C-alpha positions as CSV (number, residue, x, y, z in Angstrom):
1,X,75.7,62.6,111.7
2,X,78.6,64.4,109.9
3,X,79.6,67.7,111.3
4,X,78.3,70.5,109.0
5,X,80.9,71.8,106.6
6,X,82.3,75.2,107.4
7,X,82.1,77.6,104.5
8,X,83.0,81.2,103.4
9,X,81.1,83.4,101.1
10,X,83.2,85.1,98.4
11,X,82.1,88.6,97.2
12,X,83.1,90.7,94.3
13,X,86.1,92.9,94.9
14,X,83.7,95.8,95.2
15,X,81.8,93.9,97.9
16,X,78.5,94.4,96.2
17,X,77.8,90.9,94.9
18,X,78.1,87.4,96.4
19,X,79.9,85.3,93.8
20,X,79.9,81.9,95.5
21,X,81.0,79.9,98.5
22,X,84.1,77.9,99.3
23,X,84.7,75.2,101.9
24,X,86.8,75.9,104.9
25,X,88.4,72.5,105.2
26,X,89.7,71.2,108.5
27,X,93.1,69.6,109.1
28,X,91.5,66.2,109.1
29,X,89.9,66.8,105.7
30,X,93.1,68.1,104.3
31,X,95.0,65.1,105.6
32,X,92.6,62.7,103.9
33,X,92.9,64.6,100.6
34,X,96.7,64.6,100.7
35,X,96.7,60.8,101.4
36,X,94.4,60.3,98.4
37,X,96.6,62.4,96.2
38,X,99.8,60.6,97.4
39,X,98.2,57.2,96.7
40,X,97.2,58.4,93.2
41,X,100.6,59.8,92.3
42,X,102.5,56.5,91.6
43,X,99.9,55.3,89.0
44,X,100.0,58.8,87.4
45,X,103.8,58.6,87.1
46,X,103.4,55.3,85.2
47,X,101.1,56.9,82.6
48,X,103.1,57.4,79.3
49,X,104.2,61.0,78.9
50,X,102.4,61.4,75.6
51,X,99.1,60.5,77.3
52,X,99.8,63.0,80.1
53,X,100.5,65.6,77.3
54,X,97.1,64.7,75.7
55,X,95.3,65.4,79.0
56,X,97.1,68.8,79.2
57,X,96.0,69.7,75.7
58,X,92.4,68.7,76.6
59,X,92.7,70.9,79.6
60,X,93.7,73.8,77.4
61,X,90.8,73.1,75.1
62,X,88.4,73.2,78.0
63,X,89.7,76.4,79.3
64,X,89.1,78.1,76.0
65,X,85.6,76.7,75.9
66,X,85.0,78.2,79.3
67,X,86.9,81.3,78.6
68,X,84.0,83.8,78.9
69,X,82.8,82.2,82.1
70,X,86.2,82.1,83.8
71,X,87.1,85.6,82.6
72,X,83.9,86.9,84.1
73,X,84.7,85.3,87.4
74,X,88.3,86.6,87.4
75,X,87.1,90.1,86.6
76,X,84.5,90.2,89.4
77,X,86.5,88.2,92.0
78,X,89.8,90.0,91.8
79,X,88.8,93.2,90.1
80,X,90.6,92.8,86.8
81,X,89.2,94.4,83.6
82,X,87.3,91.8,81.6
83,X,89.5,92.0,78.5
84,X,92.6,91.5,80.7
85,X,90.9,88.5,82.4
86,X,90.0,87.0,79.1
87,X,93.6,87.4,77.9
88,X,94.8,85.6,81.1
89,X,92.7,82.6,80.2
90,X,94.0,82.5,76.6
91,X,97.6,82.9,77.8
92,X,97.1,80.1,80.3
93,X,95.9,77.7,77.5
94,X,99.0,78.6,75.5
95,X,101.2,78.0,78.6
96,X,99.6,74.5,79.2
97,X,100.1,73.5,75.5
98,X,103.7,74.6,75.5
99,X,104.2,72.7,78.8
100,X,102.8,69.5,77.3
101,X,105.1,69.8,74.2
102,X,108.2,70.6,76.4
103,X,107.5,67.8,78.7
104,X,107.5,65.1,76.0
105,X,111.0,66.3,75.0
106,X,112.7,65.6,78.4
107,X,114.7,62.5,77.6
108,X,117.3,62.3,80.3
109,X,120.9,61.6,79.1
110,X,123.5,59.0,78.7
111,X,127.1,59.4,80.0
112,X,130.1,57.3,79.1
113,X,132.7,56.4,81.7
114,X,135.7,56.9,79.5
115,X,135.1,60.6,79.1
116,X,136.5,61.2,82.6
117,X,140.2,60.7,83.4
118,X,140.5,57.5,85.5
119,X,137.1,56.4,84.4
120,X,136.3,53.2,82.6
121,X,135.0,52.5,79.1
122,X,133.0,49.7,80.6
123,X,130.8,52.0,82.6
124,X,127.8,53.9,81.3
125,X,125.3,56.0,83.2
126,X,121.7,56.4,82.2
127,X,120.2,59.5,83.8
128,X,116.4,59.8,84.0
129,X,114.2,62.5,85.5
130,X,111.8,61.1,88.1
131,X,108.8,63.0,89.6
132,X,109.2,64.3,93.1
133,X,105.8,63.0,94.3
134,X,103.1,65.4,95.6
135,X,103.6,69.0,94.7
136,X,101.9,71.7,96.8
137,X,101.0,74.6,94.5
138,X,100.0,77.8,96.3
139,X,98.8,80.6,94.0
140,X,98.1,84.3,94.6
141,X,95.0,86.4,94.0
142,X,96.3,88.6,91.2
143,X,96.6,85.9,88.4
144,X,94.3,83.2,89.8
145,X,94.3,81.2,86.6
146,X,97.7,81.8,85.0
147,X,99.9,81.6,88.0
148,X,98.1,78.5,89.2
149,X,98.4,76.6,85.9
150,X,102.1,77.6,85.6
151,X,102.6,75.4,88.7
152,X,100.1,72.6,88.1
153,X,100.9,71.9,84.4
154,X,104.7,71.4,84.8
155,X,104.0,69.2,87.9
156,X,101.6,67.0,86.0
157,X,103.6,66.5,82.8
158,X,106.6,65.5,85.0
159,X,104.4,62.8,86.7
160,X,103.7,64.5,90.0
161,X,100.3,64.8,91.7
162,X,99.2,68.2,93.0
163,X,97.5,69.7,96.0
164,X,96.4,73.1,94.8
165,X,95.8,75.9,97.4
166,X,94.4,79.0,95.8
167,X,94.3,82.4,97.5
168,X,90.9,82.8,99.2
169,X,90.0,85.8,97.1
170,X,90.6,84.1,93.8
171,X,89.5,80.6,94.9
172,X,86.4,80.6,92.8
173,X,88.4,81.4,89.7
174,X,90.9,78.8,90.6
175,X,88.1,76.2,91.1
176,X,86.7,76.9,87.6
177,X,90.1,76.3,86.2
178,X,90.4,73.0,88.0
179,X,86.9,72.0,86.8
180,X,88.2,72.4,83.3
181,X,91.0,70.0,84.1
182,X,88.9,67.4,85.9
183,X,86.6,67.2,82.8
184,X,89.5,65.6,81.0
185,X,90.7,62.0,81.4
186,X,92.8,62.9,84.4
187,X,92.6,60.1,86.9
188,X,90.8,60.7,90.2
189,X,92.7,62.5,93.0
190,X,95.8,63.3,90.9
191,X,94.9,67.0,91.5
192,X,92.8,68.2,94.4
193,X,91.9,71.7,95.4
194,X,92.2,72.7,99.0
195,X,90.5,75.8,100.4
196,X,90.4,77.0,104.0
197,X,91.8,79.5,106.6
198,X,95.5,79.9,106.4
199,X,95.6,80.0,110.2
200,X,93.9,76.6,110.3
201,X,95.5,74.7,107.5
202,X,98.4,76.8,106.1
203,X,101.2,75.5,108.2
204,X,99.7,72.1,108.4
205,X,99.8,71.6,104.6
206,X,103.3,73.1,104.3
207,X,104.7,70.7,106.9
208,X,102.7,67.6,105.9
209,X,105.0,64.6,105.5
210,X,103.4,63.6,102.2
211,X,104.1,66.9,100.5
212,X,107.3,66.5,98.5
213,X,107.8,69.9,96.9
214,X,106.3,73.4,97.4
215,X,105.9,76.1,94.7
216,X,104.5,79.4,96.0
217,X,103.7,82.8,94.7
218,X,102.9,85.5,97.2
219,X,104.3,87.8,99.7
220,X,107.9,87.7,100.8
221,X,106.9,87.3,104.5
222,X,104.8,84.2,103.8
223,X,107.4,82.9,101.4
224,X,110.2,83.2,104.0
225,X,108.0,81.3,106.5
226,X,107.4,78.5,104.0
227,X,111.1,78.3,103.3
228,X,111.9,77.9,107.0
229,X,109.3,75.2,107.5
230,X,109.9,73.2,104.4
231,X,113.3,71.9,105.7
232,X,114.4,69.1,103.4
233,X,112.0,69.4,100.5
234,X,112.5,71.5,97.4
235,X,110.9,74.9,97.4
236,X,110.4,77.4,94.5
237,X,109.3,80.9,95.7
238,X,108.1,83.8,93.6
239,X,107.8,86.8,96.0
240,X,107.7,90.6,96.1
241,X,109.5,93.2,94.0
242,X,110.5,96.8,93.9
243,X,111.4,96.9,90.2
244,X,113.1,100.1,89.1
245,X,112.9,101.8,85.7
246,X,116.3,103.3,85.2
247,X,116.2,106.2,82.8
248,X,119.5,107.5,81.5
249,X,120.2,110.9,80.0
250,X,120.2,109.6,76.5
251,X,117.0,107.6,76.7
252,X,114.1,107.9,74.3
253,X,111.8,109.6,76.8
254,X,108.6,109.0,74.8
255,X,109.3,105.2,74.8
256,X,110.3,105.3,78.4
257,X,107.2,107.1,79.5
258,X,104.9,104.8,77.6
259,X,106.5,101.7,79.1
260,X,106.7,103.1,82.6
261,X,103.0,104.0,82.8
262,X,102.0,100.6,81.3
263,X,104.4,98.8,83.7
264,X,103.4,100.7,86.8
265,X,99.6,101.0,86.5
266,X,98.2,98.0,84.6
267,X,95.9,96.1,86.9
268,X,96.4,98.9,89.4
269,X,100.0,98.0,90.0
270,X,99.0,94.7,91.7
271,X,101.8,92.7,90.1
272,X,105.1,91.6,91.5
273,X,106.8,92.8,88.2
274,X,105.1,96.2,88.2
275,X,107.5,99.2,87.8
276,X,107.5,100.5,91.4
277,X,110.0,103.4,91.2
278,X,111.6,105.5,88.5
279,X,115.3,106.3,88.9
280,X,116.0,109.1,86.4
281,X,119.0,111.2,85.5
282,X,118.4,114.6,87.0
283,X,119.1,116.3,83.6
284,X,116.1,114.8,82.0
285,X,113.8,114.3,85.0
286,X,111.6,117.3,84.4
287,X,110.9,116.3,80.8
288,X,110.3,112.6,81.7
289,X,107.9,113.7,84.5
290,X,105.8,115.7,82.0
291,X,105.7,112.8,79.5
292,X,104.7,110.3,82.3
293,X,102.0,112.7,83.5
294,X,100.7,113.1,79.9
295,X,100.7,109.3,79.4
296,X,98.8,108.8,82.6
297,X,96.0,111.0,81.3
298,X,95.1,108.1,79.0
299,X,94.6,105.6,81.8
300,X,91.0,104.5,82.3
301,X,90.0,104.5,86.0
302,X,86.8,102.8,87.2
303,X,85.3,99.5,87.9
304,X,86.1,96.0,86.5
305,X,82.7,96.0,84.8
306,X,83.9,99.1,82.8
307,X,87.0,97.2,81.7
308,X,89.1,100.0,83.3
309,X,92.9,99.7,83.6
310,X,92.9,101.0,87.2
311,X,90.3,99.4,89.4
312,X,89.7,99.0,93.1
313,X,92.4,97.2,95.0
314,X,91.8,93.7,96.3
315,X,90.7,94.9,99.8
316,X,90.6,97.8,102.2
317,X,93.9,96.9,103.8
318,X,95.7,97.1,100.4
319,X,94.1,100.5,99.8
320,X,95.0,101.8,103.2
321,X,98.7,100.7,102.7
322,X,99.0,102.6,99.4
323,X,97.3,105.7,100.9
324,X,99.7,105.6,103.8
325,X,102.7,105.4,101.6
326,X,101.5,108.4,99.6
327,X,100.8,110.5,102.7
328,X,104.2,109.6,104.3
329,X,106.0,110.8,101.1
330,X,104.0,114.1,101.0
331,X,104.6,114.7,104.7
332,X,108.3,114.3,104.1
333,X,108.4,116.8,101.2
334,X,107.6,114.8,98.0
335,X,105.8,116.7,95.3
336,X,102.3,115.4,94.2
337,X,102.2,115.6,90.4
338,X,98.8,113.9,89.9
339,X,96.5,111.5,91.9
340,X,96.1,111.0,95.6
341,X,92.4,110.5,95.3
342,X,90.5,107.6,96.8
343,X,87.0,106.3,96.5
344,X,86.5,103.3,98.8
345,X,89.3,100.9,97.6
346,X,89.8,102.6,94.3
347,X,93.1,104.6,94.4
348,X,93.6,106.9,91.5
349,X,96.9,106.5,89.7
350,X,99.4,108.7,91.6
351,X,102.7,110.2,90.5
352,X,105.1,111.6,93.1
353,X,108.3,113.6,92.2
354,X,111.4,114.5,94.2
355,X,111.0,111.3,96.3
356,X,114.0,110.8,98.7
357,X,115.4,107.7,100.4
358,X,113.9,108.6,103.8
359,X,110.4,108.1,102.4
360,X,108.8,104.7,102.8
361,X,107.6,104.7,99.1
362,X,111.2,104.6,98.0
363,X,111.6,101.1,99.5
364,X,108.2,99.5,100.3
365,X,106.4,97.5,97.7
366,X,103.0,99.2,97.4
367,X,101.2,96.7,95.3
368,X,99.0,99.6,94.1
369,X,98.9,102.5,91.7
370,X,101.6,104.9,93.1
371,X,104.8,105.7,91.3
372,X,107.7,107.6,92.9
373,X,110.3,109.5,90.8
374,X,113.8,109.6,92.4
375,X,116.3,111.9,90.7
376,X,119.8,110.4,90.3
377,X,123.2,112.1,89.8
378,X,125.3,109.5,88.2
379,X,125.7,105.9,87.1
380,X,127.1,104.8,90.4
381,X,124.0,106.1,92.2
382,X,121.7,104.3,89.7
383,X,123.3,101.0,90.7
384,X,123.7,101.6,94.4
385,X,120.1,102.8,94.9
386,X,118.7,99.9,92.9
387,X,120.7,97.3,94.8
388,X,120.0,98.8,98.2
389,X,116.5,97.3,98.0
390,X,115.7,94.1,99.8
391,X,114.1,92.9,96.5
392,X,115.8,91.8,93.3
393,X,113.2,90.7,90.8
394,X,113.6,92.8,87.6
395,X,114.8,96.2,86.4
396,X,114.3,98.2,83.2
397,X,117.1,100.3,81.7
398,X,116.2,103.0,79.1
399,X,119.1,104.2,77.0
400,X,120.2,104.3,73.4
401,X,123.6,102.9,74.4
402,X,123.4,99.1,74.4
403,X,126.9,98.8,75.9
404,X,126.0,101.1,78.7
405,X,122.8,99.1,79.4
406,X,124.7,95.8,79.5
407,X,127.4,97.4,81.8
408,X,124.8,98.7,84.2
409,X,122.6,95.6,84.0
410,X,125.5,93.4,84.9
411,X,125.9,95.3,88.2
412,X,122.3,95.0,89.2
413,X,121.3,92.4,91.7
414,X,118.1,91.2,90.0
415,X,116.9,88.2,88.2
416,X,116.1,89.9,84.9
417,X,117.0,93.1,83.1
418,X,114.7,94.6,80.5
419,X,116.3,96.8,77.9
420,X,114.0,99.7,76.7
421,X,110.9,97.9,77.9
422,X,108.7,97.6,81.0
423,X,109.4,94.9,83.6
424,X,107.0,92.0,83.1
425,X,106.7,88.3,83.4
426,X,107.1,86.3,80.3
427,X,107.0,85.1,77.6
428,X,106.2,82.1,79.8
429,X,109.0,79.9,78.5
430,X,111.7,82.5,79.5
431,X,113.5,81.9,82.8
432,X,111.9,83.8,85.6
433,X,114.0,84.4,88.6
434,X,114.1,86.5,91.8
435,X,117.2,87.5,93.6
436,X,117.4,88.3,97.4
437,X,113.9,88.6,98.9
438,X,112.2,88.3,95.6
439,X,112.4,84.6,95.3
440,X,114.1,81.3,95.3
441,X,114.6,78.9,92.4
442,X,113.9,79.4,88.7
443,X,110.7,79.3,86.8
444,X,109.8,79.4,83.1
445,X,108.2,76.3,81.6
446,X,111.2,74.1,81.1
447,X,112.8,75.1,84.3
448,X,109.6,74.7,86.2
449,X,109.3,71.1,84.9
450,X,112.9,70.4,85.8
451,X,112.4,71.8,89.3
452,X,109.7,69.2,89.9
453,X,111.9,66.3,89.0
454,X,115.0,64.6,90.5
455,X,117.8,62.8,88.6
456,X,118.0,59.1,89.0
457,X,121.2,57.4,87.7
458,X,121.5,53.8,86.5
459,X,125.2,52.8,86.2
460,X,125.7,49.9,83.7
461,X,128.9,47.9,84.2
462,X,129.5,46.3,80.8
């Protein structure tokens, strides 16, 4: 008699409703699935690219057919407003279609030997891009559909097979996304979804000898652990951030305030690219603070079912962390402008002024709706304070002087600089990069595909 399958019930982010159950797989079960996927990969790599693209297009079609169902699950499971969840599904379908079209245009290249001094006109190199094999795709809770598909679709179009490990809170949404894929003509076992306790199967999957590449989005701590364990296989990591909004004295403060509030508080700030600190010229700090406060008055606060912008955080530990950062700042002399109210895991959007560098909120990524204002004396301090952070994902610069924005942006140790706009991921075909502890490798549809291939060179001696 088979041992009974261990399971885990998944509840809504409010804890009020059971949404479903996931399997807690054992190492033996995971090992069997990885073997199956590895066996299926070589045949999948032999499928013509245009046919792989057709399957991706069919996947996108299925996601849109299931858009309402998937969006409802995303909203309930991870606490995202329904309209935002629905947009996530539509955006994911667009991403998959673009990936399919981009993938059919990867043609390799031809090199002639006589273009190098000392080379030979009789030599010619054909360079093709081969799949890596089995890609382990590990996705986070906050975008359980989009950030999963942004790993899976590039892997598939390049000829890889995929082991997909969703976050536990977000796994039901991820499984619905995978169901839409499995309802296409995708061959059996090319993609398999693995769920279970990280303590039981996490390290086992990462170090499994049949995993050929890892793409991960999540915390810096876990990403660093994956990087250390991966050893000789390629790794792409999308980790934490402490993105600053740098507001210079000549900035359009209305524009800055609108972007800062949207960037800081959408989905309760549970985004790696959320604006997590405001570095503002002291001469305009009071005016900017007032405009941010006024803009915050328009934020809807409530439950996902109410389609609110600010909803309960993913769990109690996340809410405790944010509350602790706020209290630490207040204890050390920060001024509370608005907020600092909690109802269970719902933290009301909080604005803190006169935050100083001895306060944890100046450096720690909150992953929640708290925004510190740090007043800055000069351009040198803007750059130094931004770069002191362990993170380097993105930064926003608000100024009417393009030359000044480019000069300051060039000095920032980040992957992307936004000019007069909030920090954000996308459009999805743009390169997406993290410096320092914010990540490793480059994403964005074409770069993601390329990261999941290796060059193979055929040298013809004519």
